[in-house]
Each structure stands twice: as C-alpha cells, then as structure tokens.
C-alpha positions as a Python dict, from the first residue, in 0.01 Angstrom:
ca = {
    (1, 'X'): (0, 0, 0),
    (2, 'X'): (143, 336, -109),
    (3, 'X'): (213, 585, 166),
    (4, 'X'): (-17, 887, 146),
    (5, 'X'): (133, 1229, 88),
    (6, 'X'): (-1, 1583, 68),
    (7, 'X'): (-106, 1667, -285),
    (8, 'X'): (-1, 1981, -470),
    (9, 'X'): (332, 2039, -291),
    (10, 'X'): (622, 2144, -513),
    (11, 'X'): (949, 1957, -441),
    (12, 'X'): (1153, 2265, -346),
    (13, 'X'): (1374, 2342, -47),
    (14, 'X'): (1139, 2624, 56),
    (15, 'X'): (841, 2388, 65),
    (16, 'X'): (1053, 2133, 250),
    (17, 'X'): (1131, 2388, 525),
    (18, 'X'): (764, 2484, 549),
    (19, 'X'): (662, 2121, 579),
    (20, 'X'): (916, 2055, 854),
    (21, 'X'): (778, 2353, 1048),
    (22, 'X'): (426, 2212, 1000),
    (23, 'X'): (546, 1876, 1125),
    (24, 'X'): (689, 2033, 1442),
    (25, 'X'): (362, 2219, 1507),
    (26, 'X'): (155, 1907, 1441),
    (27, 'X'): (367, 1696, 1678),
    (28, 'X'): (348, 1964, 1947),
    (29, 'X'): (-27, 2000, 1896),
    (30, 'X'): (-68, 1623, 1917),
    (31, 'X'): (121, 1615, 2248),
    (32, 'X'): (-88, 1900, 2395),
    (33, 'X'): (-414, 1741, 2283),
    (34, 'X'): (-314, 1409, 2439),
    (35, 'X'): (-245, 1588, 2767),
    (36, 'X'): (-584, 1762, 2743),
    (37, 'X'): (-759, 1433, 2664),
    (38, 'X'): (-598, 1257, 2960),
    (39, 'X'): (-682, 1545, 3196),
    (40, 'X'): (-1044, 1551, 3075),
    (41, 'X'): (-1078, 1175, 3122),
    (42, 'X'): (-945, 1203, 3479),
    (43, 'X'): (-1187, 1488, 3553),
    (44, 'X'): (-1469, 1288, 3393),
    (45, 'X'): (-1419, 987, 3619),
    (46, 'X'): (-1375, 1205, 3928),
    (47, 'X'): (-1712, 1370, 3859),
    (48, 'X'): (-1869, 1036, 3762),
    (49, 'X'): (-1816, 917, 4119),
    (50, 'X'): (-2009, 1226, 4237),
    (51, 'X'): (-2293, 1146, 3998),
    (52, 'X'): (-2342, 801, 4149),
    (53, 'X'): (-2356, 941, 4502),
    (54, 'X'): (-2574, 1236, 4408),
    (55, 'X'): (-2823, 1021, 4217),
    (56, 'X'): (-2841, 774, 4505),
    (57, 'X'): (-2912, 1053, 4755),
    (58, 'X'): (-3181, 1205, 4533),
    (59, 'X'): (-3350, 869, 4474),
    (60, 'X'): (-3351, 768, 4842),
    (61, 'X'): (-3479, 1109, 4955),
    (62, 'X'): (-3756, 1105, 4695),
    (63, 'X'): (-3849, 753, 4800),
    (64, 'X'): (-3883, 865, 5162),
    (65, 'X'): (-4084, 1168, 5051),
    (66, 'X'): (-4333, 955, 4854),
    (67, 'X'): (-4360, 702, 5136),
    (68, 'X'): (-4451, 981, 5379),
    (69, 'X'): (-4689, 1134, 5127),
    (70, 'X'): (-4864, 800, 5079),
    (71, 'X'): (-4893, 757, 5457),
    (72, 'X'): (-5035, 1111, 5488),
    (73, 'X'): (-5294, 1036, 5218),
    (74, 'X'): (-5400, 722, 5404),
    (75, 'X'): (-5429, 909, 5736),
    (76, 'X'): (-5578, 1236, 5610),
    (77, 'X'): (-5739, 1144, 5280),
    (78, 'X'): (-5650, 1269, 4931),
    (79, 'X'): (-5867, 1583, 4946),
    (80, 'X'): (-5714, 1703, 5273),
    (81, 'X'): (-5361, 1650, 5136),
    (82, 'X'): (-5451, 1842, 4819),
    (83, 'X'): (-5599, 2126, 5026),
    (84, 'X'): (-5284, 2148, 5236),
    (85, 'X'): (-5068, 2145, 4922),
    (86, 'X'): (-5264, 2435, 4771),
    (87, 'X'): (-5198, 2648, 5078),
    (88, 'X'): (-4820, 2624, 5031),
    (89, 'X'): (-4651, 2902, 4836),
    (90, 'X'): (-4303, 2770, 4773),
    (91, 'X'): (-4042, 2919, 4541),
    (92, 'X'): (-3683, 2824, 4468),
    (93, 'X'): (-3412, 3080, 4401),
    (94, 'X'): (-3172, 2952, 4137),
    (95, 'X'): (-2867, 3135, 4001),
    (96, 'X'): (-2701, 3006, 3683),
    (97, 'X'): (-2333, 3060, 3613),
    (98, 'X'): (-2054, 2865, 3448),
    (99, 'X'): (-1697, 2755, 3507),
    (100, 'X'): (-1424, 2621, 3283),
    (101, 'X'): (-1276, 2271, 3297),
    (102, 'X'): (-985, 2242, 3053),
    (103, 'X'): (-1153, 2497, 2826),
    (104, 'X'): (-1496, 2334, 2853),
    (105, 'X'): (-1768, 2565, 2985),
    (106, 'X'): (-1983, 2371, 3233),
    (107, 'X'): (-2282, 2488, 3439),
    (108, 'X'): (-2256, 2616, 3793),
    (109, 'X'): (-2597, 2627, 3962),
    (110, 'X'): (-2655, 2785, 4300),
    (111, 'X'): (-2997, 2715, 4453),
    (112, 'X'): (-3144, 2848, 4774),
    (113, 'X'): (-3422, 2655, 4948),
    (114, 'X'): (-3482, 2761, 5306),
    (115, 'X'): (-3584, 2504, 5563),
    (116, 'X'): (-3949, 2571, 5651),
    (117, 'X'): (-4163, 2504, 5956),
    (118, 'X'): (-4529, 2405, 5967),
    (119, 'X'): (-4622, 2771, 6009),
    (120, 'X'): (-4405, 2876, 5715),
    (121, 'X'): (-4577, 2622, 5492),
    (122, 'X'): (-4916, 2771, 5568),
    (123, 'X'): (-5130, 2469, 5654),
    (124, 'X'): (-5306, 2398, 5983),
    (125, 'X'): (-5163, 2188, 6267),
    (126, 'X'): (-5501, 2044, 6350),
    (127, 'X'): (-5594, 1929, 6001),
    (128, 'X'): (-5266, 1767, 5897),
    (129, 'X'): (-5052, 1467, 5989),
    (130, 'X'): (-4688, 1474, 6091),
    (131, 'X'): (-4628, 1244, 5794),
    (132, 'X'): (-4737, 1525, 5561),
    (133, 'X'): (-4486, 1763, 5717),
    (134, 'X'): (-4215, 1499, 5686),
    (135, 'X'): (-4310, 1445, 5321),
    (136, 'X'): (-4287, 1822, 5256),
    (137, 'X'): (-3945, 1837, 5422),
    (138, 'X'): (-3815, 1546, 5216),
    (139, 'X'): (-3949, 1695, 4891),
    (140, 'X'): (-3771, 2022, 4973),
    (141, 'X'): (-3447, 1829, 5027),
    (142, 'X'): (-3508, 1644, 4701),
    (143, 'X'): (-3530, 1968, 4502),
    (144, 'X'): (-3181, 2071, 4611),
    (145, 'X'): (-3044, 1724, 4537),
    (146, 'X'): (-3209, 1712, 4193),
    (147, 'X'): (-3069, 2055, 4102),
    (148, 'X'): (-2722, 1940, 4211),
    (149, 'X'): (-2763, 1616, 4014),
    (150, 'X'): (-2869, 1809, 3704),
    (151, 'X'): (-2557, 2027, 3726),
    (152, 'X'): (-2329, 1725, 3763),
    (153, 'X'): (-2495, 1521, 3486),
    (154, 'X'): (-2481, 1814, 3242),
    (155, 'X'): (-2112, 1856, 3326),
    (156, 'X'): (-2055, 1485, 3259),
    (157, 'X'): (-2235, 1513, 2923),
    (158, 'X'): (-2028, 1816, 2815),
    (159, 'X'): (-1700, 1657, 2924),
    (160, 'X'): (-1784, 1333, 2742),
    (161, 'X'): (-1855, 1527, 2422),
    (162, 'X'): (-1527, 1719, 2453),
    (163, 'X'): (-1332, 1398, 2526),
    (164, 'X'): (-1475, 1238, 2211),
    (165, 'X'): (-1394, 1546, 2003),
    (166, 'X'): (-1039, 1562, 2143),
    (167, 'X'): (-988, 1189, 2078),
    (168, 'X'): (-1087, 1238, 1713),
    (169, 'X'): (-841, 1526, 1676),
    (170, 'X'): (-561, 1326, 1842),
    (171, 'X'): (-629, 1028, 1614),
    (172, 'X'): (-648, 1249, 1304),
    (173, 'X'): (-309, 1403, 1383),
    (174, 'X'): (-150, 1072, 1487),
    (175, 'X'): (-277, 851, 1206),
    (176, 'X'): (-345, 1089, 917),
    (177, 'X'): (-194, 1437, 929),
    (178, 'X'): (149, 1372, 1084),
    (179, 'X'): (218, 1058, 871),
    (180, 'X'): (116, 1248, 555),
    (181, 'X'): (348, 1537, 639),
    (182, 'X'): (634, 1298, 720),
    (183, 'X'): (577, 1100, 400),
    (184, 'X'): (568, 1422, 198),
    (185, 'X'): (892, 1540, 361),
    (186, 'X'): (1061, 1210, 271),
    (187, 'X'): (924, 1229, -82),
    (188, 'X'): (1055, 1583, -134),
    (189, 'X'): (1393, 1495, 20),
    (190, 'X'): (1423, 1197, -214),
    (191, 'X'): (1322, 1410, -512),
    (192, 'X'): (1573, 1683, -419),
    (193, 'X'): (1849, 1422, -382),
    (194, 'X'): (1753, 1280, -720),
    (195, 'X'): (1762, 1626, -876),
    (196, 'X'): (2106, 1688, -722),
    (197, 'X'): (2236, 1364, -869),
    (198, 'X'): (2090, 1454, -1209),
    (199, 'X'): (2251, 1799, -1191),
    (200, 'X'): (2581, 1644, -1087),
    (201, 'X'): (2574, 1403, -1381),
    (202, 'X'): (2469, 1684, -1615),
    (203, 'X'): (2751, 1911, -1496),
    (204, 'X'): (2999, 1628, -1527),
    (205, 'X'): (2887, 1561, -1883),
    (206, 'X'): (2913, 1931, -1968),
    (207, 'X'): (3260, 1946, -1814),
    (208, 'X'): (3368, 1638, -2008),
    (209, 'X'): (3228, 1787, -2330),
    (210, 'X'): (3411, 2118, -2273),
    (211, 'X'): (3734, 1932, -2200),
    (212, 'X'): (3696, 1732, -2522),
    (213, 'X'): (3643, 2051, -2725),
    (214, 'X'): (3956, 2208, -2579),
    (215, 'X'): (4173, 1912, -2685),
}
C-alpha cells in the first residue's frame, strides 16, 4: 500500500522547510491534545463518582418523601392533602453561572431553598398529619439534590462530548496528518536528492564535453 502524501506540494527546499515547520507544530499540537484528553478523562471519572452518590441521595430522599406522602394520604385522605398542598406558596431561588474545565464551559448552579416550619408552609396543625410535614421536608431536600444532580450530569455530558472530540483530533493528527506530512517530507527529500544527482551528472557531462572541445 502506497504511503499517502499531501497533494499539490512542489518539491523545493522552501516547501521542505515549510513542511518541517508544519510537522513540528503538528507533533506539538498532538502532544498537547493528548495531555488535554488525559486530563479531561481524569476529571470525567472524578465527577462520575459524584454522579453516582448524588443520584443515590436524590432517589432515596424522593423515596422517603413519597412514602410519607402515601402515609399522609392514608391518614388524612386525598382531598385534605390536596388542600394542604394548595396552601403552600413555595419558590426556589436559582442562580445560573458557568466555570471552565480544561476549556470546557460547564454549568454552575446555585440554589437556595430555606428550611421551613409548619407555620411557614401555611397549613393547619389540626388538620394535617406529621407524615405530611415529613413528606414536605423530604421533597424540599429532594429539590436541592435534583438541582445538584442536574448540574453534575450536564457537566458529565459536556465533558464526554469534549473527550470524544479531542480523541478524534488526536487520532487524526496521529494517524493521518502527521504521517502524511512525514511521508511528503521524505518524498521531497528523495526528489531533491535525485535532482542533485541529475545535476551532478549533467555538470559532469558538460565538463567532459568542454574538456573534449579544448583538446
């Protein structure tokens, strides 16, 4: 199989120097991209461990919340639970920002959910069960955990996409661009050497012809 070269390059010393400079830049770029890829992969797995813990916390807290809600519905009845829910005016303050991980912009979400008492929630002591209050508390905790999980999972998604993109660029340089440049350099060097030999033979023939004419 013939080695691939870059098309349209004239076999001159000037082009040879340009190609060697391109080769140096490509090799340096390849090294830097490999370092970036490795750093991104390390960061990815570090955050992946956080995802597992965060998802587990969110799932267990939601499970407890629904268990308490179900118990409250059994004790109070569905209509009473719905009435209590309608009396609650809850809002979540969320600030969106971003940070950079190896040049990748990832979300940074800051949420504020204050811990609330029975009075803060607005429903009556007499008409509700303690299981309803526990359910409300667990749902409030769940909101914070879900927001945190969303931030982490989005970060994982963005890092995975950047890792894949960086891998493709590393492979393109390693298996396509750098070999093509190196093959083209060799091809030009061989052509220049061949041209030098041809010139040497030509000059020798001219010298021999001039010497013959003089004699």
